[in-house]
SEMIKOL-123659 format. One line per 10 residues: number of its first residue (from 1); their letters; for each residue x, y, z of N, C-alpha, C, CB. Coordinates in nm, 4 decimals. Glycine has a CB too. Example, Ala and Ser with C-alpha at 12.3 -4.5 7.8 and 13.67 -1.06 7.14 Angstrom:
1 = as = 1.3190/-0.5690/0.7800/1.2300/-0.4500/0.7800/1.3200/-0.3300/0.7800/1.1308/-0.4473/0.9046 | 1.2850/-0.2250/0.7080/1.3670/-0.1060/0.7140/1.2900/0.0030/0.7870/1.4084/-0.0598/0.5725;
END
This chain:
1 = mrgvrralcl = 7.7661/14.5271/13.9771/7.7336/14.5186/13.8363/7.8303/14.6029/13.7542/7.5896/14.5630/13.8119 | 7.8555/14.7242/13.8051/7.9456/14.8137/13.7351/8.0851/14.7527/13.7261/7.9510/14.9498/13.8050 | 8.1283/14.6856/13.8291/8.2604/14.6217/13.8322/8.2700/14.5093/13.7308/8.2904/14.5679/13.9716 | 8.1611/14.4353/13.7149/8.1602/14.3256/13.6175/8.1715/14.3824/13.4773/8.0317/14.2397/13.6311 | 8.0953/14.4898/13.4506/8.1020/14.5520/13.3184/8.2426/14.6034/13.2892/8.0009/14.6667/13.3080 | 8.3000/14.6657/13.3900/8.4351/14.7188/13.3733/8.5335/14.6048/13.3453/8.4784/14.7980/13.4992 | 8.5186/14.4941/13.4168/8.6067/14.3782/13.3964/8.5887/14.3218/13.2551/8.5777/14.2683/13.5023 | 8.4623/14.3123/13.2108/8.4349/14.2630/13.0749/8.4954/14.3558/12.9696/8.2828/14.2494/13.0521 | 8.4802/14.4850/12.9893/8.5367/14.5821/12.8949/8.6892/14.5708/12.8920/8.4942/14.7263/12.9330 | 8.7463/14.5571/13.0106/8.8919/14.5427/13.0196/8.9385/14.4151/12.9493/8.9368/14.5415/13.1671;
11 = aalvvlsaca = 8.8648/14.3069/12.9700/8.8988/14.1800/12.9045/8.8870/14.1936/12.7519/8.8063/14.0657/12.9558 | 8.7817/14.2621/12.7069/8.7621/14.2829/12.5625/8.8772/14.3646/12.5055/8.6268/14.3538/12.5346 | 8.9204/14.4669/12.5800/9.0326/14.5488/12.5340/9.1612/14.4669/12.5249/9.0530/14.6681/12.6277 | 9.1841/14.3819/12.6227/9.3030/14.2964/12.6232/9.3004/14.2037/12.5014/9.3110/14.2136/12.7549 | 9.1837/14.1442/12.4759/9.1698/14.0541/12.3608/9.1919/14.1311/12.2313/9.0304/13.9867/12.3601 | 9.1305/14.2482/12.2188/9.1469/14.3282/12.0970/9.2921/14.3701/12.0769/9.0574/14.4521/12.1024 | 9.3573/14.4109/12.1833/9.4972/14.4527/12.1680/9.5855/14.3331/12.1360/9.5473/14.5228/12.2957 | 9.5518/14.2162/12.1920/9.6288/14.0960/12.1594/9.6109/14.0609/12.0123/9.5859/13.9773/12.2486 | 9.4868/14.0723/11.9640/9.4604/14.0448/11.8224/9.5339/14.1449/11.7347/9.3090/14.0491/11.7930 | 9.5272/14.2716/11.7728/9.5943/14.3746/11.6950/9.7450/14.3526/11.6965/9.5599/14.5138/11.7491;
21 = sdkapaeqav = 9.7980/14.3068/11.8104/9.9423/14.2868/11.8171/9.9849/14.1652/11.7352/9.9870/14.2706/11.9623 | 9.8937/14.0712/11.7104/9.9248/13.9552/11.6261/9.9112/13.9860/11.4771/9.8340/13.8391/11.6623 | 9.8380/14.0921/11.4437/9.8099/14.1210/11.3030/9.9368/14.1498/11.2236/9.7151/14.2391/11.2921 | 10.0231/14.2351/11.2735/10.1455/14.2715/11.1991/10.2368/14.1509/11.1774/10.2225/14.3815/11.2741 | 10.2651/14.0712/11.2811/10.3481/13.9531/11.2574/10.2803/13.8531/11.1622/10.3802/13.8848/11.3903 | 10.1475/13.8422/11.1728/10.0749/13.7506/11.0834/10.0851/13.7990/10.9391/9.9259/13.7388/11.1257 | 10.0747/13.9295/10.9220/10.0866/13.9864/10.7863/10.2266/13.9590/10.7295/10.0581/14.1403/10.7882 | 10.3272/13.9750/10.8131/10.4652/13.9456/10.7713/10.4800/13.7975/10.7349/10.5655/13.9834/10.8838 | 10.4191/13.7113/10.8158/10.4273/13.5670/10.7917/10.3609/13.5296/10.6589/10.3615/13.4896/10.9075 | 10.2473/13.5937/10.6289/10.1780/13.5683/10.5009/10.2668/13.6125/10.3846/10.0404/13.6431/10.4959;
31 = kaaetavana = 10.3272/13.7291/10.3981/10.4156/13.7786/10.2905/10.5345/13.6854/10.2696/10.4659/13.9209/10.3230 | 10.5922/13.6380/10.3797/10.7063/13.5450/10.3689/10.6629/13.4151/10.3010/10.7659/13.5145/10.5094 | 10.5438/13.3660/10.3373/10.4915/13.2426/10.2768/10.4652/13.2644/10.1284/10.3617/13.1967/10.3482 | 10.4082/13.3798/10.0927/10.3820/13.4109/9.9509/10.5119/13.4129/9.8705/10.3097/13.5472/9.9376 | 10.6146/13.4730/9.9283/10.7444/13.4792/9.8597/10.8022/13.3394/9.8402/10.8434/13.5666/9.9391 | 10.7958/13.2587/9.9449/10.8492/13.1221/9.9376/10.7748/13.0402/9.8324/10.8396/13.0528/10.0751 | 10.6425/13.0517/9.8310/10.5610/12.9777/9.7333/10.5911/13.0275/9.5922/10.4092/12.9929/9.7647 | 10.5995/13.1583/9.5744/10.6279/13.2146/9.4412/10.7637/13.1668/9.3898/10.6247/13.3694/9.4457 | 10.8631/13.1596/9.4785/10.9962/13.1146/9.4377/10.9972/12.9682/9.3948/11.0948/13.1351/9.5510 | 10.9143/12.8872/9.4587/10.9123/12.7435/9.4282/10.8191/12.7097/9.3124/10.8705/12.6649/9.5510;
41 = kaeaakwvpd = 10.7195/12.7947/9.2904/10.6075/12.7586/9.2040/10.6420/12.7373/9.0566/10.5050/12.8632/9.2135 | 10.7239/12.8207/8.9983/10.7503/12.8098/8.8539/10.8067/12.6725/8.8170/10.8479/12.9196/8.8094 | 10.9100/12.6301/8.8855/10.9699/12.4990/8.8573/10.8780/12.3861/8.9028/11.1070/12.4863/8.9262 | 10.8129/12.4057/9.0166/10.7257/12.3012/9.0703/10.6093/12.2732/8.9762/10.6730/12.3412/9.2084 | 10.5506/12.3771/8.9195/10.4372/12.3589/8.8286/10.4779/12.2767/8.7065/10.3813/12.4952/8.7842 | 10.6023/12.2904/8.6662/10.6519/12.2200/8.5482/10.6882/12.0741/8.5773/10.7727/12.2922/8.4927 | 10.7490/12.0496/8.6926/10.8036/11.9168/8.7223/10.7205/11.8343/8.8191/10.9404/11.9311/8.7774 | 10.6570/11.8990/8.9176/10.5731/11.8275/9.0151/10.4413/11.9045/9.0324/10.6478/11.8116/9.1539 | 10.3568/11.9050/8.9285/10.2361/11.9883/8.9299/10.1402/11.9590/9.0456/10.1629/11.9709/8.8010 | 10.1283/11.8341/9.0878/10.0383/11.8023/9.1991/10.0845/11.8706/9.3274/10.0304/11.6500/9.2201;
51 = qarsldaala = 10.2147/11.8680/9.3497/10.2682/11.9329/9.4700/10.2546/12.0842/9.4601/10.4160/11.8944/9.4913 | 10.2658/12.1392/9.3400/10.2491/12.2844/9.3213/10.1057/12.3251/9.3547/10.2845/12.3259/9.1754 | 10.0087/12.2440/9.3108/9.8684/12.2748/9.3417/9.8427/12.2652/9.4924/9.7739/12.1789/9.2654 | 9.9036/12.1682/9.5572/9.8886/12.1521/9.7015/9.9459/12.2739/9.7747/9.9584/12.0225/9.7492 | 10.0562/12.3237/9.7250/10.1202/12.4426/9.7820/10.0283/12.5639/9.7676/10.2566/12.4696/9.7131 | 9.9688/12.5796/9.6493/9.8743/12.6898/9.6261/9.7552/12.6820/9.7210/9.8251/12.6883/9.4809 | 9.7032/12.5607/9.7391/9.5874/12.5419/9.8274/9.6230/12.5781/9.9714/9.5367/12.3962/9.8201 | 9.7410/12.5384/10.0160/9.7845/12.5697/10.1528/9.8010/12.7204/10.1712/9.9172/12.4977/10.1854 | 9.8552/12.7879/10.0696/9.8716/12.9338/10.0768/9.7351/13.0014/10.0806/9.9544/12.9863/9.9564 | 9.6419/12.9548/9.9983/9.5070/13.0122/9.9970/9.4408/12.9965/10.1343/9.4203/12.9447/9.8875;
61 = svkdkftkgd = 9.4634/12.8836/10.1984/9.4063/12.8595/10.3315/9.4635/12.9578/10.4340/9.4336/12.7143/10.3763 | 9.5943/12.9791/10.4286/9.6581/13.0731/10.5220/9.6066/13.2151/10.4982/9.8126/13.0688/10.5070 | 9.5941/13.2537/10.3719/9.5439/13.3885/10.3399/9.3997/13.4053/10.3868/9.5534/13.4153/10.1881 | 9.3198/13.2993/10.3716/9.1804/13.3040/10.4146/9.1728/13.3239/10.5659/9.1063/13.1749/10.3731 | 9.2587/13.2547/10.6390/9.2607/13.2690/10.7850/9.3024/13.4107/10.8241/9.3566/13.1656/10.8486 | 9.3954/13.4684/10.7492/9.4380/13.6057/10.7775/9.3213/13.7013/10.7547/9.5593/13.6456/10.6888 | 9.2511/13.6820/10.6434/9.1365/13.7673/10.6100/9.0292/13.7591/10.7186/9.0770/13.7267/10.4735 | 9.0115/13.6411/10.7752/8.9095/13.6218/10.8801/8.9590/13.6644/11.0187/8.8664/13.4751/10.8846 | 9.0851/13.7095/11.0256/9.1382/13.7581/11.1532/9.1899/13.6497/11.2466/9.0335/13.8347/11.2234 | 9.2094/13.5299/11.1951/9.2615/13.4203/11.2774/9.4153/13.4244/11.2717/9.2064/13.2803/11.2277;
71 = ykavlaeapa = 9.4709/13.5273/11.3347/9.6147/13.5534/11.3250/9.6996/13.4464/11.3926/9.6464/13.6875/11.3854 | 9.6476/13.3891/11.5002/9.7240/13.2839/11.5687/9.7438/13.1635/11.4763/9.6521/13.2402/11.6990 | 9.6378/13.1259/11.4041/9.6480/13.0137/11.3092/9.7466/13.0488/11.1978/9.5082/12.9787/11.2489 | 9.7418/13.1727/11.1516/9.8340/13.2173/11.0461/9.9775/13.2061/11.0958/9.8028/13.3635/11.0027 | 10.0014/13.2541/11.2178/10.1366/13.2486/11.2734/10.1838/13.1058/11.2954/10.1423/13.3248/11.4042 | 10.0898/13.0145/11.3191/10.1259/12.8737/11.3383/10.1525/12.8037/11.2042/10.0142/12.8004/11.4145 | 10.0738/12.8373/11.1007/10.0800/12.7640/10.9733/10.1766/12.8226/10.8695/9.9434/12.7585/10.9137 | 10.1928/12.9535/10.8679/10.2736/13.0179/10.7625/10.4196/12.9709/10.7596/10.2703/13.1683/10.7810 | 10.4873/12.9580/10.8750/10.6262/12.9093/10.8695/10.6362/12.7679/10.8109/10.6877/12.9110/11.0097 | 10.5383/12.6835/10.8408/10.5381/12.5476/10.7852/10.5200/12.5522/10.6339/10.4265/12.4623/10.8497;
81 = latqaqsvas = 10.4460/12.6504/10.5876/10.4233/12.6658/10.4434/10.5537/12.7020/10.3721/10.3158/12.7739/10.4166 | 10.6349/12.7860/10.4347/10.7652/12.8208/10.3763/10.8538/12.6964/10.3679/10.8352/12.9316/10.4601 | 10.8493/12.6131/10.4713/10.9256/12.4880/10.4711/10.8738/12.3936/10.3631/10.9184/12.4200/10.6092 | 10.7406/12.3870/10.3502/10.6791/12.3024/10.2468/10.7216/12.3499/10.1074/10.5239/12.3043/10.2596 | 10.7283/12.4807/10.0890/10.7692/12.5366/9.9588/10.9121/12.4933/9.9253/10.7589/12.6922/9.9599 | 11.0005/12.4941/10.0251/11.1382/12.4493/10.0025/11.1411/12.3014/9.9650/11.2246/12.4740/10.1280 | 11.0593/12.2229/10.0315/11.0521/12.0800/10.0041/11.0016/12.0539/9.8617/10.9609/12.0109/10.1066 | 10.9015/12.1296/9.8203/10.8468/12.1157/9.6848/10.9514/12.1573/9.5815/10.7180/12.2009/9.6684 | 11.0249/12.2636/9.6103/11.1308/12.3073/9.5185/11.2378/12.1991/9.5041/11.1947/12.4389/9.5680 | 11.2713/12.1337/9.6147/11.3688/12.0241/9.6097/11.3155/11.9066/9.5290/11.4048/11.9779/9.7512;
91 = aaaakkaelt = 11.1878/11.8750/9.5475/11.1252/11.7654/9.4719/11.1255/11.7970/9.3226/10.9803/11.7405/9.5211 | 11.0994/11.9229/9.2876/11.1000/11.9644/9.1467/11.2393/11.9487/9.0868/11.0523/12.1107/9.1329 | 11.3403/11.9897/9.1620/11.4789/11.9775/9.1134/11.5165/11.8305/9.0935/11.5775/12.0447/9.2127 | 11.4736/11.7443/9.1865/11.5036/11.6011/9.1751/11.4327/11.5392/9.0550/11.4628/11.5276/9.3035 | 11.3069/11.5769/9.0334/11.2298/11.5235/8.9198/11.2913/11.5702/8.7881/11.0809/11.5678/8.9282 | 11.3337/11.6955/8.7846/11.3977/11.7494/8.6639/11.5244/11.6704/8.6327/11.4309/11.9003/8.6815 | 11.6062/11.6463/8.7337/11.7308/11.5708/8.7147/11.7017/11.4286/8.6676/11.8124/11.5673/8.8455 | 11.6010/11.3654/8.7283/11.5643/11.2276/8.6916/11.5180/11.2196/8.5460/11.4533/11.1747/8.7849 | 11.4289/11.3112/8.5066/11.3762/11.3087/8.3693/11.4842/11.3456/8.2677/11.2568/11.4049/8.3561 | 11.5702/11.4390/8.3035/11.6783/11.4782/8.2126/11.7727/11.3598/8.1905/11.7564/11.6004/8.2691;
101 = ksweemsagl = 11.8036/11.2866/8.2967/11.8899/11.1686/8.2852/11.8225/11.0626/8.1974/11.9221/11.1103/8.4257 | 11.6926/11.0396/8.2184/11.6188/10.9433/8.1356/11.6249/10.9832/7.9891/11.4720/10.9329/8.1816 | 11.6035/11.1119/7.9637/11.6057/11.1602/7.8254/11.7433/11.1367/7.7628/11.5692/11.3105/7.8197 | 11.8480/11.1703/7.8369/11.9839/11.1541/7.7833/12.0128/11.0079/7.7505/12.0880/11.2071/7.8837 | 11.9692/10.9177/7.8389/11.9911/10.7751/7.8132/11.9136/10.7286/7.6904/11.9504/10.6918/7.9354 | 11.7878/10.7717/7.6812/11.7060/10.7294/7.5668/11.7559/10.7898/7.4365/11.5602/10.7681/7.5887 | 11.7946/10.9165/7.4403/11.8384/10.9800/7.3155/11.9725/10.9250/7.2687/11.8482/11.1314/7.3336 | 12.0453/10.8595/7.3590/12.1710/10.7956/7.3193/12.1455/10.6599/7.2533/12.2628/10.7784/7.4414 | 12.0440/10.5861/7.2988/12.0225/10.4502/7.2494/11.9085/10.4303/7.1509/11.9996/10.3634/7.3623 | 11.7998/10.5035/7.1686/11.6822/10.4796/7.0850/11.7040/10.5023/6.9353/11.5717/10.5670/7.1310;
111 = pkmveavksr = 11.7670/10.6114/6.8952/11.7853/10.6309/6.7507/11.8599/10.5136/6.6847/11.8616/10.7611/6.7252 | 11.9556/10.4545/6.7574/12.0296/10.3394/6.7028/11.9375/10.2183/6.6877/12.1497/10.3037/6.7939 | 11.8503/10.1975/6.7853/11.7561/10.0854/6.7769/11.6596/10.1047/6.6596/11.6772/10.0709/6.9091 | 11.6075/10.2269/6.6464/11.5141/10.2555/6.5363/11.5848/10.2356/6.4025/11.4579/10.4006/6.5472 | 11.7088/10.2802/6.3956/11.7868/10.2646/6.2716/11.8108/10.1168/6.2400/11.9221/10.3386/6.2832 | 11.8349/10.0345/6.3423/11.8553/9.8903/6.3214/11.7281/9.8268/6.2645/11.8957/9.8205/6.4547 | 11.6130/9.8672/6.3186/11.4863/9.8152/6.2673/11.4661/9.8601/6.1230/11.3681/9.8619/6.3554 | 11.4928/9.9873/6.0964/11.4757/10.0409/5.9608/11.5642/9.9658/5.8619/11.5084/10.1919/5.9574 | 11.6869/9.9435/5.9013/11.7804/9.8723/5.8147/11.7294/9.7311/5.7833/11.9193/9.8654/5.8805 | 11.6808/9.6626/5.8874/11.6305/9.5260/5.8698/11.5051/9.5250/5.7820/11.6000/9.4618/6.0068;
121 = vdilskskkl = 11.4161/9.6213/5.8033/11.2940/9.6308/5.7222/11.3305/9.6578/5.5763/11.2001/9.7427/5.7763 | 11.4273/9.7468/5.5537/11.4714/9.7766/5.4163/11.5268/9.6512/5.3482/11.5787/9.8884/5.4169 | 11.6098/9.5765/5.4213/11.6702/9.4537/5.3654/11.5606/9.3518/5.3322/11.7732/9.3918/5.4659 | 11.4689/9.3316/5.4271/11.3627/9.2322/5.4058/11.2639/9.2759/5.2980/11.2879/9.2066/5.5362 | 11.2470/9.4063/5.2812/11.1563/9.4559/5.1764/11.2110/9.4229/5.0380/11.1355/9.6084/5.1900 | 11.3434/9.4222/5.0248/11.4077/9.3927/4.8952/11.4226/9.2420/4.8716/11.5458/9.4598/4.8882 | 11.4114/9.1652/4.9783/11.4286/9.0202/4.9689/11.3052/8.9553/4.9064/11.4557/8.9600/5.1080 | 11.3288/8.8478/4.8307/11.2170/8.7773/4.7683/11.1415/8.6909/4.8689/11.2669/8.6909/4.6532 | 11.2103/8.6517/4.9751/11.1499/8.5616/5.0724/11.1859/8.6063/5.2136/11.1957/8.4160/5.0481 | 11.0881/8.6010/5.3040/11.1113/8.6376/5.4439/11.1788/8.5216/5.5169/10.9777/8.6759/5.5140;
131 = panvtkekfe = 11.2576/8.5496/5.6197/11.3181/8.4426/5.6996/11.2091/8.3553/5.7622/11.4097/8.5019/5.8099 | 11.2454/8.2336/5.7986/11.1489/8.1379/5.8543/11.0822/8.1888/5.9817/11.2178/8.0060/5.8828 | 11.1542/8.2681/6.0618/11.0975/8.3151/6.1892/11.0160/8.4441/6.1749/11.2090/8.3372/6.2895 | 10.9991/8.4949/6.0521/10.9243/8.6192/6.0302/10.8092/8.5921/5.9327/11.0181/8.7324/5.9752 | 10.6883/8.5954/5.9854/10.5713/8.5777/5.8982/10.5394/8.7104/5.8294/10.4475/8.5265/5.9798 | 10.4545/8.7051/5.7289/10.4135/8.8272/5.6581/10.3437/8.9228/5.7556/10.3191/8.7928/5.5384 | 10.2610/8.8651/5.8456/10.1896/8.9481/5.9437/10.2881/9.0174/6.0391/10.0892/8.8618/6.0244 | 10.3879/8.9424/6.0846/10.4885/9.0010/6.1736/10.5653/9.1125/6.1017/10.5864/8.8920/6.2239 | 10.5958/9.0884/5.9746/10.6696/9.1883/5.8976/10.5866/9.3164/5.8828/10.7076/9.1322/5.7585 | 10.4581/9.3004/5.8548/10.3694/9.4180/5.8412/10.3573/9.4904/5.9757/10.2275/9.3751/5.7898;
141 = takadlaaat = 10.3507/9.4146/6.0833/10.3450/9.4741/6.2180/10.4735/9.5527/6.2457/10.3243/9.3635/6.3266 | 10.5868/9.4928/6.2092/10.7154/9.5601/6.2306/10.7229/9.6902/6.1518/10.8314/9.4681/6.1909 | 10.6727/9.6885/6.0275/10.6736/9.8115/5.9461/10.5849/9.9195/6.0096/10.6253/9.7813/5.8014 | 10.4688/9.8783/6.0590/10.3784/9.9749/6.1247/10.4424/10.0299/6.2534/10.2411/9.9077/6.1575 | 10.5053/9.9399/6.3301/10.5732/9.9842/6.4532/10.6886/10.0789/6.4210/10.6255/9.8627/6.5328 | 10.7598/10.0496/6.3135/10.8701/10.1367/6.2714/10.8186/10.2755/6.2355/10.9447/10.0755/6.1516 | 10.7094/10.2812/6.1604/10.6516/10.4112/6.1225/10.6089/10.4886/6.2471/10.5303/10.3918/6.0273 | 10.5442/10.4178/6.3422/10.5001/10.4829/6.4661/10.6198/10.5308/6.5487/10.4135/10.3862/6.5496 | 10.7247/10.4486/6.5544/10.8444/10.4848/6.6318/10.9149/10.6047/6.5693/10.9415/10.3652/6.6407 | 10.9235/10.6058/6.4362/10.9902/10.7170/6.3669/10.9156/10.8481/6.3921/10.9991/10.6890/6.2145;
151 = qgwtdamaay = 10.7835/10.8447/6.3774/10.7039/10.9651/6.4027/10.7111/11.0035/6.5507/10.5566/10.9431/6.3601 | 10.7043/10.9036/6.6387/10.7110/10.9292/6.7826/10.8417/10.9938/6.8231/10.6923/10.8008/6.8594 | 10.9531/10.9508/6.7601/11.0832/11.0095/6.7934/11.0888/11.1550/6.7484/11.1976/10.9290/6.7283 | 11.0306/11.1838/6.6312/11.0244/11.3233/6.5836/10.9461/11.4079/6.6840/10.9581/11.3314/6.4418 | 10.8334/11.3541/6.7318/10.7516/11.4257/6.8304/10.8264/11.4439/6.9626/10.6200/11.3504/6.8549 | 10.8992/11.3400/7.0050/10.9751/11.3478/7.1303/11.0837/11.4548/7.1205/11.0381/11.2108/7.1643 | 11.1534/11.4576/7.0069/11.2583/11.5590/6.9864/11.1986/11.6999/6.9887/11.3319/11.5346/6.8522 | 11.0811/11.7159/6.9267/11.0149/11.8474/6.9251/10.9764/11.8888/7.0674/10.8887/11.8446/6.8337 | 10.9260/11.7943/7.1457/10.8890/11.8251/7.2844/11.0126/11.8657/7.3646/10.8195/11.7034/7.3508 | 11.1220/11.7923/7.3449/11.2448/11.8243/7.4174/11.2984/11.9618/7.3762/11.3514/11.7160/7.3924;
161 = sggnvadava = 11.2967/11.9886/7.2466/11.3437/12.1194/7.1964/11.2577/12.2324/7.2515/11.3418/12.1225/7.0416 | 11.1290/12.2031/7.2734/11.0379/12.3035/7.3278/11.0480/12.3189/7.4786/10.8974/12.2691/7.2913 | 11.1382/12.2418/7.5414/11.1590/12.2540/7.6851/11.0689/12.1656/7.7696/11.1395/12.3945/7.7253 | 10.9888/12.0795/7.7049/10.8988/11.9933/7.7801/10.9613/11.8542/7.7931/10.7596/11.9854/7.7115 | 11.0542/11.8420/7.8865/11.1294/11.7177/7.9034/11.0383/11.6031/7.9471/11.2418/11.7371/8.0056 | 10.9422/11.6314/8.0347/10.8517/11.5259/8.0822/10.7750/11.4652/7.9645/10.7527/11.5822/8.1878 | 10.7231/11.5492/7.8765/10.6495/11.5009/7.7591/10.7437/11.4274/7.6644/10.5802/11.6183/7.6856 | 10.8642/11.4794/7.6483/10.9633/11.4151/7.5608/10.9949/11.2738/7.6102/11.0930/11.4996/7.5540 | 11.0120/11.2590/7.7418/11.0426/11.1268/7.7988/10.9237/11.0325/7.7803/11.0786/11.1389/7.9496 | 10.8025/11.0832/7.8007/10.6828/10.9995/7.7820/10.6739/10.9506/7.6373/10.5545/11.0783/7.8198;
171 = kantvkqktv = 10.6977/11.0414/7.5433/10.6932/11.0041/7.4012/10.8060/10.9058/7.3674/10.7035/11.1303/7.3116 | 10.9235/10.9285/7.4237/11.0376/10.8396/7.3986/11.0100/10.6995/7.4532/11.1661/10.8972/7.4623 | 10.9396/10.6908/7.5650/10.9024/10.5592/7.6193/10.8104/10.4844/7.5238/10.8342/10.5747/7.7563 | 10.7194/10.5577/7.4598/10.6310/10.4964/7.3601/10.7127/10.4496/7.2404/10.5211/10.5959/7.3150 | 10.8102/10.5313/7.1991/10.8989/10.4933/7.0879/10.9740/10.3654/7.1244/10.9996/10.6085/7.0544 | 11.0246/10.3599/7.2467/11.0993/10.2413/7.2912/11.0110/10.1168/7.2831/11.1515/10.2607/7.4362 | 10.8883/10.1297/7.3296/10.7949/10.0166/7.3280/10.7698/9.9703/7.1837/10.6606/10.0558/7.3965 | 10.7419/10.0641/7.0934/10.7154/10.0292/6.9527/10.8390/9.9664/6.8876/10.6718/10.1547/6.8731 | 10.9564/10.0181/6.9212/11.0800/9.9661/6.8632/11.1075/9.8243/6.9120/11.1980/10.0577/6.8977 | 11.0852/9.8007/7.0402/11.1035/9.6662/7.0960/11.0063/9.5686/7.0289/11.0820/9.6671/7.2506;
181 = ealealgmpv = 10.8813/9.6113/7.0105/10.7831/9.5258/6.9433/10.8276/9.4932/6.8002/10.6448/9.5940/6.9416 | 10.8828/9.5936/6.7316/10.9305/9.5722/6.5948/11.0494/9.4760/6.5928/10.9696/9.7064/6.5300 | 11.1425/9.4941/6.6867/11.2576/9.4040/6.6958/11.2119/9.2601/6.7168/11.3510/9.4473/6.8100 | 11.1167/9.2432/6.8082/11.0667/9.1089/6.8377/10.9948/9.0483/6.7170/10.9722/9.1128/6.9583 | 10.9154/9.1293/6.6468/10.8433/9.0804/6.5293/10.9401/9.0357/6.4196/10.7492/9.1891/6.4755 | 11.0546/9.1034/6.4123/11.1549/9.0706/6.3101/11.2511/8.9612/6.3566/11.2338/9.1956/6.2725 | 11.2346/8.9138/6.4796/11.3229/8.8104/6.5328/11.4624/8.8608/6.5640/11.3321/8.6972/6.4362 | 11.4713/8.9911/6.5892/11.6017/9.0505/6.6203/11.6218/9.0559/6.7721/11.6132/9.1932/6.5587 | 11.7480/9.0544/6.8180/11.7715/9.0636/6.9629/11.7334/9.2017/7.0162/11.9190/9.0336/6.9954 | 11.6755/9.2012/7.1349/11.6388/9.3277/7.2013/11.7520/9.3624/7.2978/11.4990/9.3163/7.2777;
191 = ppaaks = 11.8127/9.4815/7.2840/11.9197/9.5206/7.3754/11.8712/9.5168/7.5213/11.9715/9.6618/7.3397 | 11.9568/9.4705/7.6140/11.9163/9.4612/7.7552/11.8632/9.5928/7.8110/12.0332/9.4153/7.8391 | 11.9227/9.7055/7.7716/11.8793/9.8366/7.8229/11.7367/9.8680/7.7801/11.9737/9.9475/7.7742 | 11.6932/9.8137/7.6648/11.5590/9.8422/7.6144/11.4519/9.7606/7.6846/11.5529/9.8162/7.4663 | 11.4930/9.6562/7.7568/11.3948/9.5700/7.8237/11.3448/9.6292/7.9536/11.4545/9.4342/7.8506 | 11.4188/9.7239/8.0109/11.3790/9.7811/8.1397/11.2733/9.8872/8.1218/11.4991/9.8398/8.2118;
END
């Protein structure tokens, strides 16, 4: 009986020392994961918010396991979290580049389209008679779309100036849609780039 107790005590000591020996590396792994997540998080929250939240949840899970003393799980999961953080940072950079390119393309073409609609509306407003392909209802729709597009472009520019490129692109897409509708209502050609 005494031998069994001694064996159990020895086994418990081995387990405790193994756990204690895993604690320091697990703590280091958590710190490394926290650093990796913190480095990726600022840009990720702005450009890929869903992935940023997923990263936060994964970090919280690793920290919870550390708090509960599950050091082996921490040592298994924390390095993957650092890799995930790098992947999220790359996704954020790609999304930023994509949205910035979209904005540049739209800001090059949209103001010209809006100006073409404005010019046509001004000409038709001074005319005594509308062209055969433009009804009074279509003309009123075009004027309303022009007003919405003009205000939308002002809002898009403000969003871009404020550093919110994603919002600026979303607003610019709405402007594009309203401008295309106005062009169609006025019987004007829609530029191929605006159809996509």
